[in-house]
DSSP file (Angstrom, degrees, kcal/mol; ACC not computed):
  #  RESIDUE AA STRUCTURE BP1 BP2  ACC     N-H-->O    O-->H-N    N-H-->O    O-->H-N    TCO  KAPPA ALPHA  PHI   PSI    X-CA   Y-CA   Z-CA
    1    1 A M              0   0    0      0, 0.0     0, 0.0     0, 0.0     0, 0.0   0.000 360.0 360.0 360.0 144.0  168.1    1.2  222.2
    2    2 A H     >  -     0   0    0      1,-0.1     4,-2.4     4,-0.0     3,-0.3  -0.446 360.0-127.1 -68.9 137.6  171.6    2.0  221.2
    3    3 A P  H  > S+     0   0    0      0, 0.0     4,-2.0     0, 0.0     5,-0.1   0.806 107.4  53.2 -58.8 -32.2  172.4    5.8  221.4
    4    4 A L  H  > S+     0   0    0      2,-0.2     4,-2.0     1,-0.2     5,-0.1   0.913 111.6  44.7 -70.9 -41.6  173.7    5.9  217.7
    5    5 A I  H  > S+     0   0    0     -3,-0.3     4,-2.8     2,-0.2     5,-0.2   0.917 112.8  52.2 -66.7 -42.0  170.5    4.4  216.4
    6    6 A F  H  X S+     0   0    0     -4,-2.4     4,-2.3     1,-0.2    -2,-0.2   0.907 110.3  48.1 -61.3 -42.0  168.4    6.6  218.6
    7    7 A A  H  X S+     0   0    0     -4,-2.0     4,-2.0     2,-0.2    -1,-0.2   0.886 111.9  49.9 -64.8 -40.6  170.2    9.7  217.3
    8    8 A T  H  X S+     0   0    0     -4,-2.0     4,-1.8     2,-0.2    -2,-0.2   0.935 112.9  45.5 -66.0 -46.4  169.8    8.6  213.7
    9    9 A L  H  X S+     0   0    0     -4,-2.8     4,-1.9     1,-0.2    -2,-0.2   0.891 111.7  52.5 -64.4 -38.3  166.0    8.0  214.1
   10   10 A L  H  X S+     0   0    0     -4,-2.3     4,-0.9    -5,-0.2    -1,-0.2   0.894 108.4  50.9 -64.9 -38.9  165.6   11.3  216.0
   11   11 A G  H  < S+     0   0    0     -4,-2.0     3,-0.3     1,-0.2    -1,-0.2   0.855 110.5  49.4 -67.0 -34.7  167.4   13.1  213.1
   12   12 A L  H  < S+     0   0    0     -4,-1.8    -1,-0.2     1,-0.2    -2,-0.2   0.825 106.7  56.1 -72.6 -30.5  165.0   11.5  210.5
   13   13 A A  H  < S+     0   0    0     -4,-1.9     2,-0.2    -5,-0.2    -1,-0.2   0.700  89.3  91.5 -74.4 -19.5  162.0   12.4  212.5
   14   14 A Q  S  < S-     0   0    0     -4,-0.9    -3,-0.0    -3,-0.3     0, 0.0  -0.555  85.2-111.8 -77.9 140.5  162.9   16.1  212.5
   15   15 A A        -     0   0    0     -2,-0.2     3,-0.1     1,-0.1    -1,-0.1  -0.402  36.3-104.4 -66.9 143.7  161.4   18.2  209.7
   16   16 A P        -     0   0    0      0, 0.0    -1,-0.1     0, 0.0    -4,-0.0  -0.344  49.9 -87.0 -65.3 153.8  164.0   19.5  207.2
   17   17 A P        -     0   0    0      0, 0.0    -3,-0.0     0, 0.0     0, 0.0  -0.344  40.4-123.0 -64.7 142.5  164.7   23.2  207.6
   18   18 A V        -     0   0    0     -3,-0.1     2,-0.0     1,-0.1    -3,-0.0  -0.731  27.7-120.1 -85.9 128.1  162.4   25.5  205.8
   19   19 A P        -     0   0    0      0, 0.0     3,-0.1     0, 0.0    -1,-0.1  -0.369  33.3-101.0 -68.0 149.7  164.2   27.9  203.4
   20   20 A A        -     0   0    0      1,-0.1     0, 0.0    -2,-0.0     0, 0.0  -0.420  43.9-100.5 -68.0 142.3  163.9   31.6  204.0
   21   21 A P        -     0   0    0      0, 0.0    -1,-0.1     0, 0.0     3,-0.1  -0.289  43.4 -97.4 -65.1 151.3  161.4   33.3  201.8
   22   22 A A        -     0   0    0      1,-0.1     4,-0.0    -3,-0.1     0, 0.0  -0.370  47.4 -98.1 -65.9 144.9  162.8   35.3  198.9
   23   23 A P    >   -     0   0    0      0, 0.0     3,-2.0     0, 0.0    -1,-0.1  -0.288  30.9-112.5 -63.2 152.9  163.2   39.0  199.5
   24   24 A A  T 3  S+     0   0    0      1,-0.3    -2,-0.1    -3,-0.1     0, 0.0   0.693 116.0  58.3 -60.1 -20.7  160.4   41.2  198.2
   25   25 A T  T 3  S+     0   0    0      2,-0.0    -1,-0.3     3,-0.0     3,-0.1   0.188  73.3 138.8 -97.5  16.8  162.8   42.8  195.7
   26   26 A A    <   -     0   0    0     -3,-2.0     2,-0.0     1,-0.1    -4,-0.0  -0.346  63.9-100.5 -60.4 141.4  163.7   39.4  194.0
   27   27 A P        -     0   0    0      0, 0.0     2,-0.5     0, 0.0    -1,-0.1  -0.354  31.1-126.5 -66.9 144.0  163.9   39.9  190.3
   28   28 A V        -     0   0    0     -3,-0.1     2,-0.6    -2,-0.0    -3,-0.0  -0.790  18.0-146.8 -91.0 130.0  160.9   38.8  188.2
   29   29 A V        -     0   0    0     -2,-0.5     2,-0.1     3,-0.0     3,-0.1  -0.878  16.6-128.7-100.6 122.1  161.7   36.4  185.4
   30   30 A A        -     0   0    0     -2,-0.6     2,-0.1     1,-0.1    -1,-0.0  -0.400  28.1-105.1 -70.9 145.7  159.5   36.8  182.4
   31   31 A A        -     0   0    0     -2,-0.1     2,-0.3     1,-0.1    -1,-0.1  -0.451  35.4-121.3 -66.9 139.1  157.8   33.7  181.0
   32   32 A Q        -     0   0    0     -2,-0.1     2,-0.8    -3,-0.1    -1,-0.1  -0.671  17.3-125.4 -82.5 136.9  159.5   32.4  177.8
   33   33 A N        -     0   0    0     -2,-0.3     2,-0.7     2,-0.0    -1,-0.0  -0.751  27.6-163.8 -82.9 110.6  157.2   32.2  174.8
   34   34 A V        +     0   0    0     -2,-0.8     2,-0.4     2,-0.0    -2,-0.0  -0.867  16.3 167.6-102.1 111.4  157.7   28.6  173.7
   35   35 A T        -     0   0    0     -2,-0.7    -2,-0.0     1,-0.1     4,-0.0  -0.986  31.8-150.4-127.8 130.3  156.5   28.1  170.1
   36   36 A A  S    S+     0   0    0     -2,-0.4    -1,-0.1     1,-0.2    -2,-0.0   0.893  90.8  32.6 -67.4 -38.3  157.2   24.9  168.0
   37   37 A T  S    S-     0   0    0    128,-0.0    -1,-0.2     0, 0.0     0, 0.0  -0.979  92.0-116.7-121.8 128.7  157.1   26.9  164.8
   38   38 A P        -     0   0    0      0, 0.0     2,-0.4     0, 0.0   128,-0.4  -0.295  31.4-129.9 -61.2 146.1  158.2   30.5  164.5
   39   39 A L        -     0   0    0    126,-0.1     2,-0.3   127,-0.1   126,-0.2  -0.795   6.0-144.1-101.5 138.6  155.5   32.9  163.5
   40   40 A S  E     -A  164   0A   0    124,-2.7   124,-2.5    -2,-0.4     2,-0.4  -0.728  25.5-156.5 -88.3 152.1  155.6   35.5  160.7
   41   41 A F  E     +A  163   0A   0     -2,-0.3     2,-0.3   122,-0.2   122,-0.2  -0.986  19.2 174.5-137.7 142.5  153.8   38.7  161.6
   42   42 A Y  E     +A  162   0A   0    120,-1.9   120,-2.6    -2,-0.4     2,-0.3  -0.993   3.3 170.7-143.3 142.9  152.2   41.5  159.7
   43   43 A S  E     +A  161   0A   0     -2,-0.3     2,-0.3   118,-0.2   118,-0.2  -0.948   7.7 155.5-153.7 136.5  150.2   44.5  160.8
   44   44 A E  E     -A  160   0A   0    116,-2.0   116,-2.9    -2,-0.3     2,-0.3  -0.987  33.9-121.4-156.6 156.9  148.9   47.6  159.0
   45   45 A S  E     +A  159   0A   0     -2,-0.3   114,-0.2   114,-0.2    -2,-0.0  -0.826  30.6 178.4-103.8 143.8  146.2   50.3  159.2
   46   46 A F  E     -A  158   0A   0    112,-2.7   112,-2.6    -2,-0.3     2,-0.2  -0.940  37.7 -90.7-138.0 156.6  143.8   50.9  156.3
   47   47 A P  E     -A  157   0A   0      0, 0.0     2,-0.3     0, 0.0   110,-0.3  -0.507  48.2-129.8 -65.7 139.4  140.8   53.2  155.6
   48   48 A F        -     0   0    0    108,-1.9     2,-0.4    -2,-0.2    65,-0.0  -0.692  26.0-179.8 -97.8 143.8  137.5   51.5  156.7
   49   49 A Q    >   -     0   0    0     -2,-0.3     3,-0.6     3,-0.2    22,-0.5  -0.987  21.7-135.3-138.5 132.6  134.3   51.1  154.6
   50   50 A W  B 3  S-b   71   0A   0     -2,-0.4    22,-0.2   103,-0.3     3,-0.1  -0.734  83.8  -2.5 -88.5 132.5  131.2   49.5  155.8
   51   51 A D  T 3  S+     0   0    0     20,-2.6     2,-0.3    -2,-0.4    -1,-0.2   0.804 108.4 106.4  60.8  34.2  129.4   47.0  153.6
   52   52 A R  S <  S-     0   0    0     -3,-0.6    19,-0.5    19,-0.3     2,-0.3  -0.998  77.3-108.3-141.1 141.5  131.9   47.5  150.7
   53   53 A M  E     -C   70   0A   0     -2,-0.3    17,-0.2    17,-0.1    -3,-0.1  -0.531  31.1-158.5 -68.4 128.5  134.6   45.3  149.3
   54   54 A I  E     -C   69   0A   0     15,-2.7    15,-1.9    -2,-0.3     2,-0.2  -0.937  10.8-142.6-110.2 109.6  138.0   46.8  150.3
   55   55 A P  E     +C   68   0A   0      0, 0.0    13,-0.3     0, 0.0    12,-0.1  -0.541  23.7 175.0 -74.7 138.7  140.8   45.5  148.0
   56   56 A L  E >   +     0   0A   0     11,-2.1     3,-2.3    -2,-0.2    10,-0.3  -0.248  21.8 146.8-130.6  42.8  144.1   44.9  149.7
   57   57 A T  E 3   +     0   0A   0     10,-0.3    -1,-0.1     1,-0.3    11,-0.1   0.665  67.9  56.1 -65.6 -19.6  146.0   43.3  146.8
   58   58 A S  E 3  S+     0   0A   0     -3,-0.1     2,-0.6     9,-0.1    -1,-0.3   0.450  84.1 102.9 -90.3   1.7  149.4   44.8  147.8
   59   59 A T  E <   +C   66   0A   0     -3,-2.3     7,-2.9     7,-0.6     2,-0.3  -0.758  46.8 157.0 -90.5 117.0  149.2   43.1  151.2
   60   60 A Q  E     -C   65   0A   0     -2,-0.6     2,-0.3     5,-0.2     5,-0.2  -0.976  26.1-169.9-138.9 151.2  151.4   40.0  151.5
   61   61 A L  E >  S-C   64   0A   0      3,-1.8     3,-1.7    -2,-0.3   -19,-0.1  -0.868  75.9 -38.6-141.7 106.9  153.1   38.0  154.2
   62   62 A D  T 3  S-     0   0    0     -2,-0.3    39,-0.1     1,-0.3     3,-0.1   0.840 127.3 -35.1  46.6  46.1  155.5   35.2  153.2
   63   63 A G  T 3  S+     0   0    0      1,-0.2    37,-3.1    37,-0.1    38,-1.0   0.460 112.3 115.2  90.0   1.9  153.5   34.1  150.2
   64   64 A L  E <   -CD  61  99A   0     -3,-1.7    -3,-1.8    35,-0.2     2,-0.5  -0.917  50.5-162.3-103.2 111.8  150.0   34.7  151.7
   65   65 A K  E     -CD  60  98A   0     33,-3.1    33,-2.8    -2,-0.7     2,-0.7  -0.822  11.4-142.7 -98.8 129.3  148.4   37.4  149.7
   66   66 A V  E     -CD  59  97A   0     -7,-2.9    -7,-0.6    -2,-0.5    31,-0.3  -0.816  18.6-178.0 -88.6 116.3  145.4   39.3  151.1
   67   67 A N  E     -     0   0A   0     29,-2.5   -11,-2.1    -2,-0.7   -10,-0.3   0.899  56.1 -31.2 -82.3 -43.5  143.0   39.9  148.3
   68   68 A S  E     -CD  55  96A   0     28,-1.3    28,-2.5   -13,-0.3     2,-0.3  -0.987  43.8-140.0-167.3 166.5  140.2   41.8  150.1
   69   69 A I  E     -CD  54  95A   0    -15,-1.9   -15,-2.7    -2,-0.3     2,-0.4  -0.986  14.1-167.5-138.7 148.9  138.3   42.4  153.3
   70   70 A F  E     -CD  53  94A   0     24,-1.3    24,-3.2    -2,-0.3     2,-0.5  -0.985   4.8-159.1-142.9 122.1  134.6   43.1  153.7
   71   71 A F  E     +bD  50  93A   0    -19,-0.5   -20,-2.6   -22,-0.5     2,-0.3  -0.899  36.8 114.3-105.8 128.2  132.8   44.3  156.8
   72   72 A N  E     - D   0  92A   0     20,-1.9    20,-2.9    -2,-0.5     2,-0.4  -0.975  62.0 -86.0-168.9 179.4  129.0   43.7  157.2
   73   73 A K  E     - D   0  91A   0     -2,-0.3     2,-0.5    18,-0.2    18,-0.3  -0.872  42.1-120.7 -99.3 136.5  126.2   42.0  159.2
   74   74 A R  E     +     0   0A   0     16,-3.1    15,-3.6    -2,-0.4     2,-0.3  -0.634  44.0 170.3 -73.0 124.5  125.3   38.5  158.1
   75   75 A A  E     - D   0  88A   0     -2,-0.5    13,-0.2    13,-0.3     2,-0.2  -0.938  39.9 -92.4-135.3 158.8  121.7   38.5  157.1
   76   76 A M        -     0   0    0     11,-1.5     3,-0.1     8,-0.4     0, 0.0  -0.486  47.8-110.8 -69.4 138.3  119.3   36.0  155.5
   77   77 A K    >   -     0   0    0     -2,-0.2     3,-2.1     1,-0.1     4,-0.5  -0.457  42.9 -93.6 -68.8 139.2  119.1   36.5  151.7
   78   78 A P  T 3  S+     0   0    0      0, 0.0    -1,-0.1     0, 0.0     4,-0.1  -0.256 110.0  14.3 -55.6 136.4  115.7   37.9  150.6
   79   79 A G  T 3  S+     0   0    0      2,-0.1     3,-0.3    -3,-0.1    -2,-0.1   0.287  95.1 107.9  85.3 -11.4  113.4   35.0  149.6
   80   80 A A  S <  S-     0   0    0     -3,-2.1     2,-0.3     1,-0.3    -1,-0.0   0.981 100.1 -11.0 -65.3 -57.2  115.4   32.3  151.2
   81   81 A F    >   -     0   0    0     -4,-0.5     3,-1.7     1,-0.1    -1,-0.3  -0.924  64.1-151.5-142.9 112.8  113.1   31.6  154.2
   82   82 A N  G >  S+     0   0    0     -2,-0.3     3,-1.3     1,-0.3     4,-0.2   0.842  96.2  57.6 -57.5 -37.0  110.3   34.1  154.7
   83   83 A F  G 3  S+     0   0    0      1,-0.3    -1,-0.3     2,-0.1     3,-0.2   0.664 113.3  40.9 -71.5 -14.0  110.1   33.5  158.4
   84   84 A L  G X  S+     0   0    0     -3,-1.7     3,-1.9     1,-0.1    -8,-0.4   0.175  77.6 119.0-112.0  15.9  113.8   34.5  158.7
   85   85 A K  T <  S+     0   0    0     -3,-1.3    -1,-0.1     1,-0.3    -2,-0.1   0.776  83.2  34.9 -59.4 -29.9  113.8   37.4  156.3
   86   86 A D  T 3  S+     0   0    0     -4,-0.2    -1,-0.3    -3,-0.2     2,-0.1   0.272  90.3 125.3-104.3  10.6  114.9   40.0  158.9
   87   87 A A    <   -     0   0    0     -3,-1.9   -11,-1.5     2,-0.0     2,-0.4  -0.453  45.2-155.0 -73.7 140.1  117.2   37.7  160.9
   88   88 A E  E     -D   75   0A   0    -13,-0.2   -13,-0.3    -2,-0.1     3,-0.1  -0.918   7.1-163.7-113.6 145.6  120.8   38.8  161.5
   89   89 A F  E     -     0   0A   0    -15,-3.6   -14,-0.1     1,-0.5     2,-0.1  -0.142  56.0 -68.4-121.3  35.7  123.5   36.2  162.1
   90   90 A G  E     -     0   0A   0    -16,-0.3   -16,-3.1    54,-0.0    -1,-0.5  -0.257  52.2 -79.6 104.6 168.7  126.3   38.3  163.5
   91   91 A T  E     +DE  73 145A   0     54,-0.8    54,-2.6   -18,-0.3     2,-0.3  -0.896  52.8 175.1-111.9 138.4  128.7   41.0  162.5
   92   92 A R  E     -DE  72 144A   0    -20,-2.9   -20,-1.9    -2,-0.4     2,-0.5  -0.925  38.0-140.7-143.1 162.5  131.9   40.0  160.6
   93   93 A A  E     -DE  71 143A   0     50,-2.0    50,-3.0    -2,-0.3     2,-0.7  -1.000  28.4-154.2-116.6 122.7  135.0   41.0  158.7
   94   94 A Q  E     -DE  70 142A   0    -24,-3.2   -24,-1.3    -2,-0.5     2,-0.5  -0.887  10.3-167.3-105.1 116.2  135.3   38.6  155.8
   95   95 A V  E     -DE  69 141A   0     46,-2.8    46,-3.1    -2,-0.7     2,-0.5  -0.889   4.6-160.8-108.8 124.9  139.0   38.2  154.7
   96   96 A E  E     +DE  68 140A   0    -28,-2.5   -29,-2.5    -2,-0.5   -28,-1.3  -0.918  17.7 174.1-106.8 129.6  139.9   36.6  151.3
   97   97 A V  E     -DE  66 139A   0     42,-2.9    42,-2.4    -2,-0.5     2,-0.4  -0.928  20.1-153.0-132.6 156.5  143.5   35.3  150.9
   98   98 A T  E     -DE  65 138A   0    -33,-2.8   -33,-3.1    -2,-0.3     2,-1.0  -0.997  18.7-133.1-129.0 134.7  145.5   33.3  148.4
   99   99 A N  E     +D   64   0A   0     38,-2.6    37,-3.2    -2,-0.4   -35,-0.2  -0.770  30.4 169.3 -85.6 105.2  148.5   31.2  149.1
  100  100 A T        +     0   0    0    -37,-3.1   -36,-0.2    -2,-1.0    -1,-0.2   0.365  50.8  91.5 -95.7   3.2  151.0   32.3  146.4
  101  101 A G  S    S-     0   0    0    -38,-1.0    35,-0.2     2,-0.2   -38,-0.1  -0.068  84.9-113.7 -87.4-168.8  153.8   30.4  148.1
  102  102 A K  S    S+     0   0    0     33,-0.1   -39,-0.1     2,-0.1    -1,-0.1   0.426  92.3  56.8-107.5  -3.1  155.2   26.9  147.7
  103  103 A V  S    S-     0   0    0     31,-0.1    -2,-0.2    30,-0.0    30,-0.1  -0.922  93.3 -91.1-128.1 154.1  154.2   25.5  151.1
  104  104 A P        -     0   0    0      0, 0.0     2,-0.3     0, 0.0    30,-0.2  -0.268  42.3-144.5 -60.7 150.6  150.9   25.2  153.0
  105  105 A K  B     -I  133   0B   0     28,-2.0    28,-2.7    -4,-0.1    61,-0.2  -0.897  15.7-162.0-120.8 148.3  150.0   28.2  155.2
  106  106 A I  E     -F  165   0A   0     59,-2.4    59,-2.2    -2,-0.3     2,-0.2  -0.862  25.1-173.4-126.6  95.5  148.2   28.4  158.6
  107  107 A P  E     -F  164   0A   0      0, 0.0    21,-2.2     0, 0.0     2,-0.3  -0.576  15.7-166.0 -93.8 154.2  147.1   32.0  159.1
  108  108 A G  E     -FG 163 127A   0     55,-2.2    55,-2.3    19,-0.2     2,-0.3  -0.987  15.1-159.9-129.2 141.1  145.5   33.7  162.1
  109  109 A F  E     -FG 162 126A   0     17,-3.7    17,-1.8    -2,-0.3     2,-0.3  -0.900  14.6-175.9-125.3 148.5  143.8   37.1  161.7
  110  110 A A  E     -FG 161 125A   0     51,-2.2    51,-2.8    -2,-0.3     2,-0.4  -0.990   7.5-172.2-138.4 140.6  142.8   40.0  164.0
  111  111 A V  E     -FG 160 124A   0     13,-2.7    13,-2.5    -2,-0.3     2,-0.4  -0.999   3.0-171.9-133.3 132.8  140.9   43.1  162.9
  112  112 A A  E     -FG 159 123A   0     47,-2.0    47,-2.9    -2,-0.4     2,-0.4  -0.992  11.0-151.6-126.0 132.0  140.3   46.2  165.0
  113  113 A V  E     -FG 158 122A   0      9,-2.6     8,-3.5    -2,-0.4     9,-1.0  -0.878  14.3-167.9-106.2 133.3  138.0   49.0  163.8
  114  114 A L  E     -FG 157 120A   0     43,-3.1    42,-2.7    -2,-0.4    43,-1.5  -0.874  13.4-132.7-120.7 151.0  138.6   52.6  165.1
  115  115 A D    >   -     0   0    0      4,-2.2     3,-2.0    -2,-0.3    40,-0.1  -0.239  46.2 -82.2 -89.7-174.8  136.5   55.8  164.9
  116  116 A K  T 3  S+     0   0    0     38,-0.3    39,-0.1     1,-0.3    -1,-0.0   0.731 131.0  52.2 -64.8 -21.7  137.7   59.3  163.8
  117  117 A D  T 3  S-     0   0    0      2,-0.1    -1,-0.3     0, 0.0     3,-0.1   0.306 121.2-105.4 -94.3   7.0  139.1   59.9  167.3
  118  118 A G  S <  S+     0   0    0     -3,-2.0     2,-0.3     1,-0.3    -2,-0.1   0.626  70.8 149.1  80.1  12.7  141.1   56.6  167.4
  119  119 A R        -     0   0    0      1,-0.1    -4,-2.2     2,-0.0     2,-0.4  -0.599  52.9-111.1 -81.9 142.5  138.6   55.0  169.8
  120  120 A L  E     +G  114   0A   0     -2,-0.3    -6,-0.2    -6,-0.2     3,-0.1  -0.581  34.3 177.1 -76.6 127.2  138.2   51.2  169.4
  121  121 A L  E     -     0   0A   0     -8,-3.5    30,-0.4     1,-0.4     2,-0.3   0.630  62.1 -27.8-103.7 -20.1  134.7   50.2  168.1
  122  122 A G  E     -G  113   0A   0     -9,-1.0    -9,-2.6    29,-0.1    -1,-0.4  -0.880  48.5-139.7 172.7 156.6  135.2   46.5  167.9
  123  123 A V  E     -G  112   0A   0     25,-0.4    23,-0.6    23,-0.3     2,-0.3  -0.995  14.1-174.2-134.9 138.0  137.6   43.6  167.4
  124  124 A A  E     -GH 111 145A   0    -13,-2.5   -13,-2.7    -2,-0.4     2,-0.3  -0.971   4.0-175.7-129.9 146.6  137.3   40.3  165.4
  125  125 A T  E     +GH 110 144A   0     19,-0.7    19,-1.1    -2,-0.3     2,-0.3  -0.938  17.8 125.1-136.2 160.4  139.6   37.3  165.2
  126  126 A G  E     +G  109   0A   0    -17,-1.8   -17,-3.7    -2,-0.3     2,-0.3  -0.969  10.3 149.2 172.0-175.9  139.7   34.1  163.3
  127  127 A G  E     -G  108   0A   0     -2,-0.3     2,-0.3   -19,-0.3   -19,-0.2  -0.973  57.6 -14.9 157.1-166.9  141.8   31.9  161.0
  128  128 A T        +     0   0    0    -21,-2.2     3,-0.1    -2,-0.3     5,-0.0  -0.480  47.3 173.7 -68.3 124.1  142.5   28.4  160.1
  129  129 A K  S    S+     0   0    0      1,-0.4     2,-0.4    -2,-0.3    -1,-0.2   0.806  71.3  15.2 -99.3 -39.8  141.1   26.0  162.6
  130  130 A V  S    S-     0   0    0      2,-0.0    -1,-0.4     0, 0.0     2,-0.1  -0.999 116.8  -5.9-136.6 132.8  141.8   22.6  160.9
  131  131 A G  S    S-     0   0    0     -2,-0.4     2,-0.3    -3,-0.1    -3,-0.0  -0.349  77.1 -88.2  84.1-164.3  144.1   22.1  157.9
  132  132 A T        -     0   0    0     -2,-0.1     2,-0.7   -26,-0.1   -26,-0.2  -0.820  28.2-100.5-137.9 172.2  146.0   24.5  155.9
  133  133 A I  B     -I  105   0B   0    -28,-2.7   -28,-2.0    -2,-0.3     3,-0.1  -0.929  46.7-141.9 -97.8 112.9  145.7   26.8  152.8
  134  134 A K    >   -     0   0    0     -2,-0.7     3,-2.1   -30,-0.2   -35,-0.4  -0.304  33.4 -76.9 -71.9 158.1  147.6   24.8  150.1
  135  135 A P  T 3  S+     0   0    0      0, 0.0   -35,-0.2     0, 0.0    -1,-0.2  -0.323 120.9  16.1 -55.1 132.7  149.8   26.5  147.5
  136  136 A G  T 3  S+     0   0    0    -37,-3.2     2,-0.2     1,-0.3   -36,-0.1   0.257  98.4 125.3  85.5 -10.8  147.6   28.1  144.8
  137  137 A E    <   -     0   0    0     -3,-2.1   -38,-2.6   -38,-0.1     2,-0.4  -0.505  47.7-151.0 -82.2 149.8  144.4   28.0  146.9
  138  138 A T  E     +E   98   0A   0    -40,-0.2     2,-0.3    -2,-0.2   -40,-0.2  -0.977  19.0 180.0-115.8 133.5  142.1   30.9  147.8
  139  139 A E  E     -E   97   0A   0    -42,-2.4   -42,-2.9    -2,-0.4     2,-0.4  -0.951  19.8-143.7-132.7 153.4  140.1   30.9  151.0
  140  140 A T  E     -E   96   0A   0     -2,-0.3     2,-0.4   -44,-0.2   -44,-0.2  -0.971  15.1-161.6-116.9 131.7  137.7   33.2  152.7
  141  141 A F  E     -E   95   0A   0    -46,-3.1   -46,-2.8    -2,-0.4     2,-0.7  -0.940  10.5-145.4-116.4 133.9  137.7   33.6  156.5
  142  142 A D  E     -E   94   0A   0     -2,-0.4     2,-0.5   -48,-0.2   -15,-0.2  -0.880  13.4-162.1 -95.7 116.7  134.8   35.1  158.6
  143  143 A L  E     -E   93   0A   0    -50,-3.0   -50,-2.0    -2,-0.7     2,-0.5  -0.882  17.4-137.5 -97.6 128.0  136.2   36.9  161.6
  144  144 A N  E     -EH  92 125A   0    -19,-1.1   -19,-0.7    -2,-0.5     2,-0.5  -0.747  10.1-154.8 -99.0 129.9  133.4   37.4  164.1
  145  145 A F  E     -EH  91 124A   0    -54,-2.6   -54,-0.8    -2,-0.5     2,-0.3  -0.858  24.4-179.3 -90.9 129.0  132.7   40.6  166.1
  146  146 A T        -     0   0    0    -23,-0.6     2,-2.7    -2,-0.5   -23,-0.3  -0.956  51.9  -9.4-131.7 153.6  131.0   39.8  169.3
  147  147 A Q  S    S+     0   0    0     -2,-0.3     2,-0.9   -25,-0.1     3,-0.3  -0.348 124.9  53.7  65.7 -69.0  129.6   41.9  172.2
  148  148 A V  S    S+     0   0    0     -2,-2.7   -25,-0.4     1,-0.2    -2,-0.2  -0.816  77.1 100.8-101.1 100.4  131.2   45.3  171.2
  149  149 A K    >   +     0   0    0     -2,-0.9     3,-1.4   -27,-0.1     4,-0.3   0.425  37.0 102.2-156.3  -7.1  130.0   45.9  167.6
  150  150 A E  T 3  S+     0   0    0     -3,-0.3     3,-0.2     1,-0.3   -28,-0.1   0.704  88.3  45.4 -70.0 -18.5  127.1   48.3  167.4
  151  151 A R  T >  S+     0   0    0    -30,-0.4     3,-1.7     1,-0.2    -1,-0.3   0.319  78.2 108.5-103.4   7.0  129.2   51.3  166.2
  152  152 A L  G X   +     0   0    0     -3,-1.4     3,-2.5     1,-0.3    -1,-0.2   0.871  69.3  62.9 -54.1 -42.5  131.3   49.5  163.6
  153  153 A A  G 3  S+     0   0    0      1,-0.3    -1,-0.3    -4,-0.3  -103,-0.3   0.728  98.5  57.9 -60.3 -20.7  129.6   51.1  160.6
  154  154 A S  G <  S+     0   0    0     -3,-1.7   -38,-0.3  -105,-0.1    -1,-0.3   0.314  81.3 125.2 -90.8   8.6  130.9   54.6  161.9
  155  155 A G    <   -     0   0    0     -3,-2.5   -40,-0.3   -40,-0.1  -105,-0.1  -0.253  41.5-170.2 -66.3 155.6  134.5   53.4  161.7
  156  156 A V        +     0   0    0    -42,-2.7  -108,-1.9     1,-0.4     2,-0.3   0.575  69.5  12.5-120.0 -20.5  137.1   55.4  159.7
  157  157 A K  E     -AF  47 114A   0    -43,-1.5   -43,-3.1  -110,-0.3    -1,-0.4  -0.983  60.9-155.3-149.2 161.8  140.1   53.0  159.8
  158  158 A F  E     -AF  46 113A   0   -112,-2.6  -112,-2.7    -2,-0.3     2,-0.5  -0.974  12.4-136.7-137.0 154.1  140.9   49.4  160.7
  159  159 A L  E     -AF  45 112A   0    -47,-2.9   -47,-2.0    -2,-0.3     2,-0.5  -0.920  16.4-161.8-106.9 133.5  144.0   47.6  161.8
  160  160 A L  E     -AF  44 111A   0   -116,-2.9  -116,-2.0    -2,-0.5     2,-0.4  -0.973   8.3-177.1-116.8 130.1  144.7   44.2  160.2
  161  161 A A  E     -AF  43 110A   0    -51,-2.8   -51,-2.2    -2,-0.5     2,-0.4  -0.982   2.4-171.1-125.3 139.6  147.2   41.8  162.0
  162  162 A I  E     -AF  42 109A   0   -120,-2.6  -120,-1.9    -2,-0.4     2,-0.5  -0.997   9.2-167.8-131.4 130.3  148.2   38.4  160.6
  163  163 A E  E     -AF  41 108A   0    -55,-2.3   -55,-2.2    -2,-0.4     2,-0.4  -0.972  17.0-164.2-113.0 134.9  150.2   35.7  162.3
  164  164 A L  E     -AF  40 107A   0   -124,-2.5  -124,-2.7    -2,-0.5     2,-0.4  -0.973  12.5-175.7-129.5 126.2  151.4   33.0  159.9
  165  165 A R  E       F   0 106A   0    -59,-2.2   -59,-2.4    -2,-0.4  -126,-0.1  -0.922 360.0 360.0-113.1 145.0  152.7   29.5  160.6
  166  166 A N              0   0    0   -128,-0.4    -1,-0.1    -2,-0.4  -127,-0.1   0.428 360.0 360.0 -89.0 360.0  154.0   27.2  157.9
C-alpha cells in the first residue's frame, strides 16, 4: 500500500480528540422562557371567608373583571339522590369573571389560602382548558384543592394570581 494512502487511512481510523471538560466554575446560563404570547399578570391578597360569596368587583386584568370568589366543599344537593346525600366531591374555589374587553381572553388562576400566622393551608389552580372567554361573556371556574385542604375553613386571607393570554 502506498505510504500516503496508509497515513490517510490511519488518520481516519483514529478517534477525534475529546474536548477537555468545562471547569467547575463555568457560568450557569438560565433557561430562557419562550412563550408565543406574552402573559399579563395580576396578584393580590384578600380577606378570606369560608362558604360565603366574596365580591371582588374592583379586580381587573386587561379587560378581565373578577366578579367574585367562593370557597366551599362540593356536596350533593339535599334530595337529589338519597344514597349520595352526604357525599362530598372535593374542595374548591369558584371564581366568576367577565370579559369586559374587546378580544377573547384565556385566563389561568391560582389561589393560596393562609392562616393567621401566614402558614399555607392549601393551593388550587385552574382556568380555561379549551376555548376562550369571548367579549361580554361571564364564566365561572372551579379551582380544585387536592391533598392539602383540611384546614382551609380556618383561613384568614387568600392570595389570588391570574395569568392572562389573549
